[in-house]
C-alpha positions in Angstrom: -17.5 -51.6 -16.0 -18.7 -50.5 -12.1 -18.8 -53.2 -10.1 -22.0 -53.3 -8.0 -22.0 -54.7 -4.2 -24.7 -57.3 -3.7 -26.8 -54.8 -1.3 -27.0 -52.3 -4.1 -28.5 -54.4 -6.9 -30.9 -56.4 -4.4 -34.0 -56.2 -2.6 -34.4 -56.6 1.4 -37.0 -58.1 2.6 -38.1 -57.1 6.5 -39.4 -60.1 8.3 -40.8 -59.1 12.5 -40.3 -63.0 13.5 -43.6 -62.9 15.9 -45.3 -62.5 13.0 -44.1 -64.3 10.1 -44.3 -68.5 10.4 -44.7 -70.2 13.6 -43.4 -73.6 13.3 -44.2 -75.1 16.7 -47.7 -73.9 17.3 -47.4 -71.9 20.5 -49.1 -68.8 18.3 -45.8 -66.9 17.7 -43.6 -67.0 14.8 -40.0 -68.2 15.3 -36.7 -69.3 13.4 -37.7 -72.4 12.1 -40.4 -70.8 10.6 -38.4 -68.4 8.6 -36.6 -71.5 7.0 -39.8 -73.3 6.5 -40.7 -70.3 3.8 -37.5 -69.7 2.6 -38.5 -71.4 -0.5 -41.3 -68.9 -1.0 -39.0 -65.9 -0.7 -36.3 -67.2 -3.0 -35.7 -70.8 -4.3 -33.6 -70.1 -7.2 -36.7 -69.7 -9.6 -39.4 -67.4 -10.7 -41.8 -68.8 -8.9 -40.7 -67.8 -5.6 -40.6 -63.9 -4.6 -37.2 -63.2 -5.5 -35.7 -61.3 -2.4 -32.0 -60.9 -2.4 -31.7 -60.1 1.4 -33.1 -60.4 5.1 -33.3 -58.4 7.6 -34.8 -59.8 10.8 -36.1 -58.2 13.7 -34.5 -58.8 17.1 -34.8 -62.5 18.4 -32.4 -62.3 21.2 -33.2 -63.0 25.2 -35.4 -60.4 26.2 -38.5 -60.1 28.8 -40.5 -58.5 25.9 -40.9 -55.3 27.5 -40.3 -54.0 24.0 -40.6 -57.5 22.2 -37.3 -57.7 21.7 -35.7 -54.9 21.3 -35.0 -54.8 25.0 -32.0 -57.6 25.1 -31.1 -59.3 27.8 -28.2 -61.3 26.1 -26.9 -60.0 22.7 -25.2 -64.0 22.1 -27.9 -65.9 22.1 -31.6 -66.5 20.8 -34.8 -66.6 22.8 -36.0 -69.8 23.5 -39.5 -68.7 21.9 -37.8 -68.5 18.7 -35.6 -71.1 18.6 -31.8 -71.5 19.7 -28.3 -70.9 18.2 -28.4 -74.2 16.1 -31.6 -73.1 14.5 -29.7 -69.5 14.0 -26.9 -71.4 12.3 -29.4 -73.4 10.4 -31.1 -70.3 9.1 -27.8 -69.0 7.7 -26.6 -72.1 6.3 -30.1 -72.4 4.3 -30.5 -68.6 3.5 -27.1 -69.0 1.9 -27.9 -72.2 -0.4 -30.7 -69.7 -1.7 -28.1 -67.1 -2.0 -30.0 -64.9 0.3 -27.9 -63.1 2.7 -28.8 -62.6 5.9 -29.2 -58.9 7.9 -29.7 -59.0 12.0 -31.0 -56.1 14.1 -28.4 -55.0 16.5 -29.9 -52.7 19.6 -26.4 -51.0 20.3 -28.6 -47.8 22.9 -29.6 -50.0 25.2 -30.1 -53.6 26.7 -32.8 -55.4 29.1 -33.2 -54.4 32.7 -32.6 -58.1 33.1 -29.6 -57.9 31.1 -26.5 -59.5 33.3 -24.7 -55.9 33.0 -27.3 -54.0 34.2 -27.9 -56.7 37.1 -24.7 -56.2 38.0 -24.5 -52.5 37.4 -27.7 -51.9 39.8 -26.3 -53.8 42.3 -24.2 -51.1 43.7 -22.3 -48.0 43.1 -19.3 -49.6 43.5 -19.8 -52.2 41.2 -17.4 -52.3 38.1 -20.0 -52.0 35.9 -21.9 -49.1 37.3 -20.9 -47.0 34.9 -21.9 -49.0 31.8 -25.2 -47.0 32.5 -26.1 -43.8 33.2 -26.8 -43.6 36.4 -27.7 -39.7 38.0 -28.5 -38.3 41.6 -31.9 -36.8 42.2 -31.5 -32.5 41.9 -31.2 -31.1 45.8 -34.7 -30.5 45.9 -35.3 -34.4 45.3 -36.4 -33.8 41.7 -35.7 -35.7 38.4 -31.4 -35.0 37.4 -32.9 -33.2 33.8 -36.3 -32.5 32.0 -35.4 -35.7 29.2 -38.4 -37.0 28.2 -39.3 -41.1 27.1 -40.5 -41.8 23.4 -42.9 -44.5 25.3 -44.1 -41.0 27.0 -43.4 -40.1 30.7 -39.7 -38.9 32.0 -36.8 -40.8 30.8 -35.7 -41.4 34.5 -36.6 -44.1 36.6 -35.7 -44.5 40.6 -33.5 -47.2 42.1 -34.5 -47.5 45.4 -31.3 -50.5 45.7 -28.6 -47.3 45.2 -31.1 -44.1 45.5 -30.3 -42.8 41.9 -31.9 -42.5 38.9 -31.3 -44.6 35.8 -31.8 -42.9 32.3 -33.8 -44.8 29.3 -35.0 -43.0 26.6 -37.7 -46.2 25.8 -39.7 -48.1 28.5 -37.8 -48.4 31.9 -37.0 -52.3 30.8 -34.7 -50.5 28.5 -31.8 -48.5 30.4 -29.2 -46.9 28.1 -25.9 -48.2 28.0 -23.2 -45.5 28.4 -21.2 -45.4 25.0 -18.9 -43.1 26.8 -17.1 -45.7 28.4 -14.6 -47.5 26.4 -15.3 -50.9 28.1 -18.8 -50.8 26.7 -17.9 -49.7 23.7 -15.5 -53.0 23.2 -18.0 -55.2 24.4 -20.7 -54.1 21.3 -17.9 -54.3 19.0 -17.1 -57.7 20.3 -21.3 -58.5 19.8 -20.9 -57.6 16.4 -18.0 -59.8 15.8 -19.9 -62.7 17.4 -22.3 -62.9 14.9 -20.2 -62.2 11.8 -18.4 -65.2 12.8 -21.7 -67.2 12.6 -21.9 -66.0 9.3 -24.2 -62.7 9.1 -24.0 -60.6 6.4 -25.1 -57.3 7.6 -26.6 -55.3 10.3 -29.6 -52.5 10.2 -28.8 -50.9 13.7 -31.6 -49.6 15.9 -31.4 -45.9 16.8 -28.1 -46.2 16.0 -27.7 -42.0 16.2 -29.1 -41.8 20.0 -25.9 -43.7 21.5 -24.1 -40.6 22.1 -25.4 -37.7 24.4 -24.0 -34.7 25.8 -22.1 -36.0 28.7 -23.3 -33.1 31.0 -27.2 -34.2 29.7 -28.7 -30.4 30.4 -32.3 -29.9 29.9 -33.5 -29.8 26.6 -35.0 -26.8 25.4 -38.8 -26.9 24.9 -40.5 -26.7 21.5 -43.3 -24.1 21.3 -46.8 -25.0 20.4 -46.0 -28.5 19.8 -48.8 -31.2 19.3 -47.7 -34.0 21.8 -49.4 -37.4 21.5 -50.9 -36.8 24.9 -50.3 -35.1 28.3 -47.8 -37.2 29.5 -45.8 -37.1 25.8 -42.9 -34.9 27.4 -40.2 -36.3 24.4 -42.5 -34.9 21.7 -42.4 -31.4 23.2 -38.6 -31.1 23.5 -35.8 -30.5 21.0 -33.8 -33.7 21.1 -30.6 -31.9 20.3 -28.4 -33.2 23.3 -29.6 -36.8 23.3 -29.7 -37.5 19.3 -27.2 -37.3 17.0 -25.1 -35.1 19.1 -21.7 -34.0 18.8 -18.8 -36.6 18.1 -21.4 -39.3 17.4 -19.9 -40.1 13.6 -16.5 -40.7 15.2 -18.3 -43.6 17.2 -20.3 -44.8 14.1 -16.9 -44.5 12.9 -15.1 -47.2 15.0 -18.2 -49.6 14.6 -17.9 -49.5 10.4 -14.2 -50.3 10.8 -15.3 -53.6 12.8 -18.0 -54.1 10.1 -15.2 -53.9 7.6 -13.2 -56.8 9.5 -15.4 -59.3 7.2 -17.1 -56.6 4.9 -20.2 -56.4 6.6 -23.3 -54.4 5.8 -24.2 -51.4 8.0 -27.6 -50.2 7.5 -28.5 -47.3 10.1 -31.9 -46.3 11.4 -31.6 -42.5 11.8 -34.7 -40.6 11.7 -33.2 -36.8 10.7 -33.6 -34.4 8.1 -32.2 -34.8 4.5 -29.5 -32.7 5.1 -28.3 -34.4 8.3 -28.7 -38.0 6.6 -26.3 -37.3 4.0 -23.3 -36.5 6.8 -24.3 -40.6 7.9 -23.2 -41.7 4.6 -19.9 -41.9 5.6 -19.8 -44.6 7.9 -23.1 -46.7 7.1 -23.4 -48.3 3.3 -27.6 -47.2 3.9 -28.4 -44.8 6.2 -32.5 -45.7 6.2 -34.7 -42.8 4.0 -37.3 -42.4 5.8 -38.9 -39.6 3.5 -42.0 -41.6 2.6 -42.2 -42.7 6.7 -43.1 -40.6 9.9 -45.6 -38.5 10.4 -49.0 -37.8 8.6 -47.5 -35.0 6.4 -45.2 -37.6 4.6 -48.2 -39.7 3.5 -49.5 -37.8 0.7 -50.6 -39.2 -2.3 -49.2 -36.6 -5.0 -46.7 -37.1 -7.4 -44.8 -33.8 -6.7 -44.6 -35.1 -3.3 -42.5 -38.1 -4.5 -40.8 -36.3 -6.7 -39.5 -33.5 -5.2 -38.3 -35.7 -2.5 -36.4 -38.1 -4.4 -34.7 -35.2 -7.0 -33.8 -33.8 -3.6 -32.2 -37.0 -2.1 -30.4 -37.6 -5.7 -29.2 -34.1 -5.6 -27.8 -34.6 -1.9 -25.8 -37.6 -2.3 -22.2 -37.6 -1.7 -19.9 -38.6 -4.5 -20.0 -42.7 -4.1 -23.0 -43.2 -1.8 -26.1 -45.1 -2.6 -29.7 -44.2 -2.1 -32.2 -46.6 -0.2 -36.1 -46.1 0.0 -39.0 -47.6 2.6 -42.1 -47.7 2.4 -43.1 -49.9 5.8 -41.6 -51.3 8.3 -42.9 -53.1 11.8 -42.6 -49.6 13.3 -45.1 -47.7 10.8 -48.7 -48.2 9.3 -48.9 -50.2 7.1 -48.9 -49.1 3.1 -52.1 -50.6 1.9 -53.8 -48.6 4.9 -51.9 -45.3 4.6 -52.6 -45.0 1.0 -56.1 -46.5 1.0 -56.8 -48.3 -1.8 -54.9 -51.9 -3.4 -54.5 -50.0 -6.6 -52.4 -47.4 -4.9 -50.5 -50.0 -3.0 -49.4 -51.9 -5.8 -48.5 -48.1 -8.0 -46.3 -47.7 -4.5 -44.5 -50.9 -4.7 -43.6 -50.5 -8.2 -42.4 -46.9 -7.6 -39.8 -48.8 -4.9 -38.8 -51.2 -7.1 -37.7 -49.2 -10.0 -36.4 -45.7 -8.1 -32.2 -45.9 -8.0 -31.6 -47.3 -5.0 -31.6 -50.3 -2.6 -35.7 -51.2 -1.8 -37.0 -52.2 1.6 -40.0 -54.1 1.4 -41.9 -55.3 5.1 -43.8 -58.8 4.7 -46.7 -58.7 4.2 -47.0 -55.1 1.6 -46.3 -58.2 -1.2 -49.9 -59.2 -0.6 -51.4 -56.1 0.2 -52.2 -56.5 4.0 -53.9 -53.4 5.5 -53.5 -52.5 9.3 -54.6 -55.0 11.7 -57.7 -53.9 13.6 -56.4 -53.9 17.2 -58.5 -53.6 20.3 -57.8 -51.6 23.7 -57.7 -55.1 25.2 -55.7 -56.8 22.9 -52.7 -54.0 23.1 -49.1 -55.9 23.5 -47.0 -52.9 22.3 -45.8 -50.5 25.2 -46.0 -47.4 23.1 -49.6 -48.1 22.6 -50.2 -49.0 26.3 -48.9 -46.0 27.1 -49.9 -43.5 24.6 -53.3 -45.0 23.5 -54.4 -47.5 21.2 -53.9 -44.5 18.0 -50.8 -44.7 18.7 -50.2 -48.6 18.8 -47.5 -50.3 16.2 -49.3 -53.3 16.9 -51.4 -52.9 13.8 -48.7 -53.4 11.3 -47.7 -56.4 13.4 -50.3 -59.2 12.8 -49.3 -62.4 11.6 -48.5 -63.0 8.0 -51.1 -64.3 6.1 -50.6 -67.6 4.3 -53.6 -69.3 3.2 -57.3 -69.3 4.2 -57.1 -71.7 6.9 -57.5 -71.3 10.5 -55.3 -68.3 11.8 -54.1 -67.9 8.0 -51.8 -70.6 7.9 -49.4 -68.9 10.3 -50.1 -71.1 13.4 -52.9 -74.0 14.4 -53.3 -72.0 17.7 -54.8 -68.7 18.9 -52.0 -66.1 17.7 -50.3 -63.5 20.2 -52.2 -60.7 17.8 -55.1 -61.5 15.9 -55.2 -62.7 12.6 -56.4 -59.9 9.9 -60.5 -60.2 9.1 -59.4 -60.3 5.7 -57.2 -63.5 5.8 -59.5 -65.7 4.0 -59.7 -63.5 0.6 -56.1 -61.9 1.1 -53.2 -64.4 1.7 -50.3 -65.9 -0.2 -51.9 -69.3 -1.2 -54.8 -67.2 -3.1 -52.5 -64.5 -4.5 -50.1 -66.9 -5.8 -52.7 -68.6 -8.6 -54.4 -65.4 -9.3 -52.1 -64.0 -12.4 -52.9 -60.7 -11.7 -52.2 -60.5 -8.3 -50.7 -57.6 -6.3 -48.2 -60.5 -5.0 -47.6 -61.3 -8.5 -47.1 -58.0 -9.5 -44.3 -58.0 -6.9 -42.9 -61.3 -7.9 -42.4 -60.3 -11.8 -40.9 -57.1 -11.4 -38.5 -58.2 -8.6 -37.3 -61.0 -11.0 -37.4 -59.1 -14.2 -35.4 -56.2 -12.4 -32.5 -59.0 -11.5 -32.1 -59.1 -15.1 -31.8 -55.5 -16.1 -29.2 -53.7 -14.7 -31.0 -50.3 -15.4 -33.7 -50.9 -12.8 -31.1 -52.3 -10.5 -28.3 -50.0 -10.8 -28.9 -47.2 -13.6 -28.8 -43.9 -13.9 -32.0 -42.1 -12.6 -33.5 -39.2 -14.5 -36.7 -37.4 -13.8 -38.7 -36.2 -17.2 -41.1 -33.4 -17.9 -45.1 -35.3 -17.3 -48.6 -33.9 -17.0 -49.8 -32.8 -13.5 -49.4 -35.3 -10.7 -47.7 -37.9 -13.0 -44.4 -38.8 -11.8 -41.9 -40.1 -14.7 -38.7 -41.1 -14.9 -35.7 -42.6 -16.7 -33.8 -45.6 -15.5 -30.4 -45.9 -18.1 -27.5 -48.5 -18.0 -25.2 -48.4 -21.1 -27.7 -49.0 -23.9 -30.8 -50.5 -22.1 -33.3 -48.0 -20.8 -36.7 -48.0 -19.4 -39.4 -45.7 -18.7 -41.6 -45.5 -15.5 -44.9 -43.7 -15.8 -46.6 -43.4 -12.2 -50.2 -41.5 -12.4 -51.1 -40.4 -8.6 -54.3 -38.3 -10.5 -57.9 -39.0 -10.2 -58.0 -39.3 -13.9 -56.4 -40.6 -17.0 -53.1 -38.9 -18.6 -51.8 -38.5 -22.2 -48.1 -38.8 -21.6 -45.5 -37.9 -24.2 -41.9 -39.0 -24.4 -39.0 -39.7 -26.6 -39.0 -43.0 -28.9 -41.0 -46.2 -28.7 -40.7 -49.1 -26.7 -43.1 -51.9 -25.4 -44.8 -52.3 -22.0 -43.6 -54.6 -19.9 -46.2 -54.9 -17.3 -48.5 -52.0 -15.5 -49.2 -52.0 -11.7 -52.6 -54.1 -12.2 -50.6 -56.7 -14.3 -53.5 -55.9 -17.3 -51.5 -54.1 -20.2 -48.7 -54.8 -22.5 -48.2 -53.8 -26.5 -46.0 -51.6 -28.1 -46.0 -47.5 -27.6 -44.7 -44.7 -29.9 -44.1 -41.6 -28.1 -47.1 -41.7 -26.2 -49.1 -43.1 -23.8 -52.6 -43.0 -21.6 -52.1 -44.1 -18.1 -54.9 -44.5 -15.9 -55.6 -43.0 -12.4 -53.2 -44.9 -9.7 -51.6 -47.2 -12.5 -47.7 -47.5 -13.0 -46.5 -48.5 -16.2 -43.0 -50.0 -16.6 -41.8 -49.7 -20.8 -38.9 -50.7 -22.3 -37.7 -48.3 -24.4 -36.2 -49.2 -28.1 
């Protein structure tokens, strides 16, 4: 029998720590707040959600120019989140509950307040000068090249003290590290060892395919007739061929993987590339994140053929021994409920996420159907929204978790760092736990069912013929078979299948019973059927 790793069988749950639970009433979530809610996530019984691993977004010391992705110290905890002792307690308490712990690793850039950059900036002859990317202006005084920042504007900032530009692919407060310097690579490897020694089980690696640039940094070619986010958006108008997945990146990643293998830690890569390119990253990452259903608006389609085609293509493209994964939400993208528009669709999408072959990653709040927050211009926190406009802010998916109907949604007793969603009094964990047919209970019941049925956790996948706008597939392992039917259409459909079985659940938690050879599936309804 094939042995499967914990990360292949389990469900990953992402926490954005500023917004999960505030334990000390300062309006900002913290590590103790996560500890306090571990029993909600998995207390070992079916009363809990049943997740298997936590991925926690950055909690490092930071001036918060990009809310923790501008790291001022890789080996400590920002005091707003707690301290290293609190982190150690989190590891201990999570492991008591058989919850693995995955943390964010931010290898591309530091904060401009990191000690390394302060030294680098202090003079051209400083030993750490070459730990970052510094360039002279061109002879005419212009920028070193035409590269743009993902947050808008040029990717270069002038330093008056040393009269050179430093490079940053994001905010000016996030200077890029120079991974071509072996000392930088060694220091960043040691960061991984520091956290593995504290019990961390894996790492989600932020924009990890951007750490290796062309050594000469020539101008990026331009894209003709591209639609950019605003007139200051240089980045979207360029082909990022010299700063993104540049030649040699796999060798760099191979050395990172060798460090992780020292303690058998999980490697997850945030890698925004097309399907063919993503497959090459399976060599060094257990899971290069599959963003096929996130990103630009064209990926928000509610259409059976859209999902079936991409899932089948990914299954066909996976290298031997590679493992699939699926993501429907995270801290950078509009929320699942808002993208698809209705709770019925959110439920069906959740059923699909938890029944496909591969590791699912669930974003906090999606299990209660949280929509985007309503963020006004004067409430903006996210630098992307501040620089590019309120319509591009990521704040909308980062509003506080809604625990109950008390003030500030049970997240805090004081005004929160982002406003709580207006629907918190009716859409919250406490209310949904008592509603037998809630979306939260659908997620909970399906996750616990998945644990005890290997066909859903690790079984084979096969799409089967179905009517227009219906996506149906089999999950099989040894003698166990499950059929999943998802109706993306606007009307009910009769779906035929071989054999008979029992409806385990539907996405609305309103159906059960035996079926034989065919079943009617309502619009935006998902069915999970255990076949005889």
